[in-house]
Residue frames as a rotation matrix with the C-alpha (Angstrom) as fourth column:
MET 1
0.188 -0.782 -0.594 -8.25
0.446 -0.470 0.761 -24.10
-0.875 -0.408 0.260 17.25
ALA 2
-0.682 -0.441 0.583 -7.83
0.696 -0.150 0.702 -23.62
-0.222 0.885 0.409 13.49
GLN 3
0.184 0.841 0.509 -11.17
0.849 -0.397 0.349 -21.83
0.496 0.368 -0.787 13.33
GLN 4
0.718 0.013 -0.696 -9.99
0.526 -0.665 0.531 -19.45
-0.456 -0.747 -0.484 16.08
ALA 5
-0.336 -0.930 -0.152 -6.81
0.477 -0.307 0.823 -18.67
-0.812 0.204 0.547 14.12
THR 6
-0.531 0.227 0.817 -8.82
0.808 -0.156 0.568 -17.97
0.257 0.961 -0.100 10.98
HIS 7
0.598 0.800 -0.045 -11.19
0.755 -0.544 0.367 -15.70
0.269 -0.253 -0.929 12.90
TRP 8
0.401 -0.551 -0.732 -8.23
0.442 -0.583 0.682 -13.84
-0.802 -0.597 0.010 14.43
ALA 9
-0.642 -0.685 0.345 -6.65
0.602 -0.172 0.779 -13.40
-0.474 0.708 0.523 10.97
ASP 10
-0.092 0.711 0.697 -9.91
0.873 -0.279 0.400 -12.01
0.479 0.645 -0.595 9.56
ILE 11
0.795 0.362 -0.486 -10.15
0.583 -0.678 0.448 -9.50
-0.168 -0.639 -0.750 12.41
GLN 12
-0.015 -0.899 -0.437 -6.54
0.423 -0.401 0.813 -8.43
-0.906 -0.173 0.386 11.86
GLU 13
-0.636 -0.194 0.747 -7.09
0.770 -0.092 0.632 -8.00
-0.054 0.977 0.208 8.12
LYS 14
0.355 0.850 0.388 -10.20
0.801 -0.491 0.342 -5.86
0.482 0.190 -0.856 8.66
THR 15
0.709 -0.137 -0.692 -8.44
0.481 -0.624 0.616 -3.76
-0.517 -0.769 -0.377 11.30
PHE 16
-0.355 -0.931 -0.091 -5.37
0.477 -0.264 0.838 -3.17
-0.804 0.254 0.538 9.12
THR 17
-0.398 0.306 0.865 -7.56
0.876 -0.152 0.458 -2.36
0.272 0.940 -0.208 6.10
ARG 18
0.718 0.695 -0.029 -9.44
0.659 -0.666 0.351 0.27
0.225 -0.271 -0.936 8.13
TRP 19
0.388 -0.668 -0.635 -6.14
0.415 -0.489 0.767 1.68
-0.823 -0.561 0.088 9.42
ILE 20
-0.639 -0.610 0.469 -4.80
0.666 -0.133 0.734 2.02
-0.386 0.781 0.491 5.87
ASN 21
-0.062 0.712 0.700 -8.06
0.867 -0.309 0.391 3.61
0.495 0.631 -0.598 4.69
ASP 22
0.701 0.255 -0.666 -7.93
0.620 -0.679 0.393 6.17
-0.352 -0.688 -0.634 7.50
TYR 23
-0.140 -0.847 -0.513 -4.63
0.217 -0.532 0.819 7.42
-0.966 0.003 0.258 6.11
LEU 24
-0.734 -0.162 0.660 -5.50
0.652 0.105 0.751 7.02
-0.191 0.981 0.029 2.42
ARG 25
0.364 0.931 -0.024 -8.62
0.908 -0.360 -0.213 9.14
-0.207 0.056 -0.977 2.88
GLU 26
0.173 -0.423 -0.889 -6.22
0.149 -0.881 0.448 12.11
-0.974 -0.210 -0.090 2.87
LYS 27
-0.799 -0.521 -0.300 -5.47
-0.249 -0.168 0.954 11.35
-0.548 0.837 0.005 -0.81
GLY 28
0.032 0.912 -0.410 -9.03
-0.940 -0.112 -0.322 10.36
-0.339 0.395 0.854 -1.71
MET 29
-0.423 -0.256 -0.869 -8.07
-0.602 0.796 0.058 6.70
0.677 0.548 -0.491 -1.99
LYS 30
0.212 0.486 0.848 -9.57
-0.911 0.412 -0.008 3.55
-0.353 -0.771 0.530 -0.48
ILE 31
-0.745 -0.387 -0.543 -8.84
-0.551 0.817 0.173 -0.15
0.377 0.428 -0.822 -0.53
GLU 32
0.422 0.905 0.047 -11.29
-0.839 0.370 0.399 -3.01
0.344 -0.208 0.916 -0.18
SER 33
0.993 -0.105 -0.045 -8.92
0.113 0.964 0.239 -5.96
0.019 -0.242 0.970 0.05
LEU 34
0.411 -0.912 0.009 -5.33
-0.586 -0.256 0.769 -6.17
-0.699 -0.321 -0.639 1.22
LYS 35
0.021 -0.410 0.912 -4.78
0.311 0.869 0.384 -9.16
-0.950 0.276 0.145 -1.04
THR 36
0.247 0.148 0.958 -5.77
0.959 0.107 -0.264 -7.48
-0.141 0.983 -0.116 -4.29
ASP 37
0.934 0.285 0.214 -5.57
0.325 -0.928 -0.183 -3.71
0.147 0.240 -0.959 -3.85
LEU 38
0.599 -0.786 -0.153 -1.91
-0.378 -0.446 0.811 -3.61
-0.706 -0.428 -0.564 -2.81
GLY 39
0.659 -0.243 0.711 -0.83
0.512 0.838 -0.188 -5.54
-0.551 0.488 0.677 -5.89
ASN 40
0.589 -0.425 0.687 0.77
0.667 -0.224 -0.711 -2.87
0.456 0.877 0.151 -8.06
GLY 41
-0.282 -0.822 -0.494 2.48
0.957 -0.204 -0.206 -0.85
0.069 -0.531 0.845 -5.32
LEU 42
-0.366 0.151 0.918 0.64
0.268 -0.928 0.260 2.43
0.891 0.341 0.299 -5.95
VAL 43
0.731 0.673 0.115 -1.30
0.036 -0.206 0.978 2.28
0.682 -0.710 -0.175 -2.69
LEU 44
0.551 -0.600 -0.580 1.87
0.831 0.335 0.443 1.38
-0.071 -0.726 0.684 -0.79
CYS 45
-0.488 -0.743 0.458 3.74
0.780 -0.606 -0.153 4.33
0.391 0.283 0.876 -2.31
ASN 46
-0.042 0.553 0.832 0.93
-0.046 -0.833 0.552 6.71
0.998 -0.015 0.060 -1.40
LEU 47
0.880 0.342 -0.329 0.68
0.266 0.218 0.939 5.29
0.393 -0.914 0.101 2.12
LEU 48
0.139 -0.928 -0.346 4.43
0.990 0.125 0.062 5.66
-0.015 -0.351 0.936 2.54
LYS 49
-0.508 -0.273 0.817 4.27
0.436 -0.900 -0.029 9.29
0.743 0.341 0.576 1.38
ILE 50
0.423 0.763 0.490 1.50
-0.138 -0.480 0.867 10.03
0.896 -0.434 -0.098 3.87
LEU 51
0.876 -0.052 -0.479 3.15
0.454 0.425 0.783 8.28
0.163 -0.904 0.396 6.81
SER 52
-0.031 -0.988 -0.149 6.63
0.998 -0.038 0.049 9.71
-0.054 -0.147 0.988 6.18
LYS 53
0.740 0.406 -0.535 5.33
0.380 -0.910 -0.165 13.20
-0.554 -0.082 -0.828 5.37
LYS 54
-0.366 -0.888 -0.277 7.96
0.024 -0.307 0.951 13.45
-0.930 0.341 0.134 2.62
LYS 55
0.616 0.438 -0.655 7.65
-0.639 -0.209 -0.740 14.34
-0.461 0.874 0.152 -1.02
PHE 56
0.122 -0.529 0.840 8.80
0.294 0.828 0.478 11.61
-0.948 0.188 0.257 -3.34
PRO 57
-0.698 -0.368 -0.614 10.28
-0.499 -0.365 0.786 11.94
-0.514 0.855 0.071 -6.82
LYS 58
0.122 0.799 -0.588 8.09
-0.992 0.076 -0.102 10.84
-0.037 0.596 0.802 -9.70
TYR 59
-0.774 -0.216 0.596 7.15
-0.193 0.976 0.103 7.20
-0.604 -0.035 -0.797 -10.00
ASN 60
-0.890 0.418 -0.180 4.92
-0.086 0.234 0.968 5.37
0.447 0.878 -0.172 -12.45
LYS 61
-0.686 0.691 0.228 1.37
-0.497 -0.216 -0.841 6.20
-0.532 -0.690 0.491 -11.39
HIS 62
0.487 0.835 -0.257 -0.23
-0.771 0.272 -0.576 4.29
-0.411 0.479 0.776 -14.26
PRO 63
-0.557 -0.763 0.327 1.64
-0.515 0.626 0.586 0.99
-0.652 0.158 -0.742 -14.64
ARG 64
0.349 0.698 -0.626 0.66
-0.921 0.133 -0.365 -0.84
-0.172 0.704 0.689 -17.82
ILE 65
0.202 -0.328 -0.923 3.05
-0.473 0.793 -0.385 -3.74
0.858 0.514 0.005 -18.32
THR 66
0.760 0.175 -0.625 3.71
0.317 0.741 0.593 -6.59
0.567 -0.649 0.508 -15.91
ALA 67
-0.213 -0.930 -0.299 7.14
0.830 -0.011 -0.558 -5.29
0.515 -0.367 0.774 -14.88
GLN 68
-0.663 0.024 0.748 5.62
-0.183 -0.974 -0.131 -1.93
0.725 -0.224 0.651 -13.97
LYS 69
0.354 0.916 0.188 2.78
-0.516 0.023 0.856 -3.57
0.780 -0.400 0.481 -12.06
ASN 70
0.029 -0.420 -0.907 5.14
0.575 0.750 -0.328 -5.51
0.818 -0.512 0.263 -9.84
GLY 71
0.865 0.468 0.179 4.24
0.129 -0.554 0.823 -4.12
0.485 -0.688 -0.540 -6.42
LYS 72
0.587 -0.712 -0.385 7.64
0.679 0.175 0.713 -4.85
-0.440 -0.680 0.586 -4.93
HIS 73
-0.298 -0.719 0.628 9.33
0.935 -0.353 0.040 -2.80
0.193 0.599 0.777 -7.64
GLN 74
0.206 0.461 0.863 7.06
0.275 -0.874 0.401 0.23
0.939 0.155 -0.306 -7.17
TYR 75
0.971 0.208 -0.121 7.32
0.155 -0.157 0.975 0.04
0.184 -0.965 -0.184 -3.38
GLY 76
0.327 -0.930 -0.165 11.09
0.860 0.221 0.460 -0.42
-0.392 -0.292 0.872 -3.48
SER 77
-0.235 -0.368 0.900 11.41
0.779 -0.625 -0.052 2.51
0.581 0.689 0.433 -5.84
CYS 78
0.583 0.527 0.618 9.47
0.035 -0.776 0.630 4.74
0.812 -0.346 -0.471 -3.47
LEU 79
0.905 -0.280 -0.319 11.52
0.375 0.174 0.910 3.60
-0.199 -0.944 0.263 -0.49
TYR 80
0.025 -0.978 0.206 14.82
0.982 0.063 0.177 4.15
-0.186 0.198 0.962 -2.27
GLN 81
-0.225 -0.071 0.972 13.89
0.580 -0.811 0.075 7.53
0.783 0.580 0.224 -3.69
GLY 82
0.713 0.621 0.326 12.38
0.096 -0.546 0.832 8.67
0.695 -0.562 -0.448 -0.42
THR 83
0.745 -0.467 -0.477 15.58
0.615 0.203 0.762 8.10
-0.259 -0.861 0.439 1.58
GLU 84
0.021 -0.802 0.597 17.69
0.884 -0.264 -0.386 10.55
0.467 0.536 0.703 -0.38
ASP 85
0.653 0.279 0.704 16.64
0.017 -0.935 0.354 13.51
0.757 -0.219 -0.615 1.78
């Protein structure tokens, strides 16, 4: 049973990764792993811009310090700034 759950989770991860890449292709971006490539929030912000079809105010596109790399902060910033329309 546990092996079935793991297999199902792997299928879901691959499917979701392909779904994200289908949309990110529009921006010339691609992810390989959900676990590592979504870490700094940049992919999430770009995905959100594509899905919402809204322009977002500027956000840090090249995070350098740990606080800037915090994915939740970047993603939250995009969400907050994107709802002002």
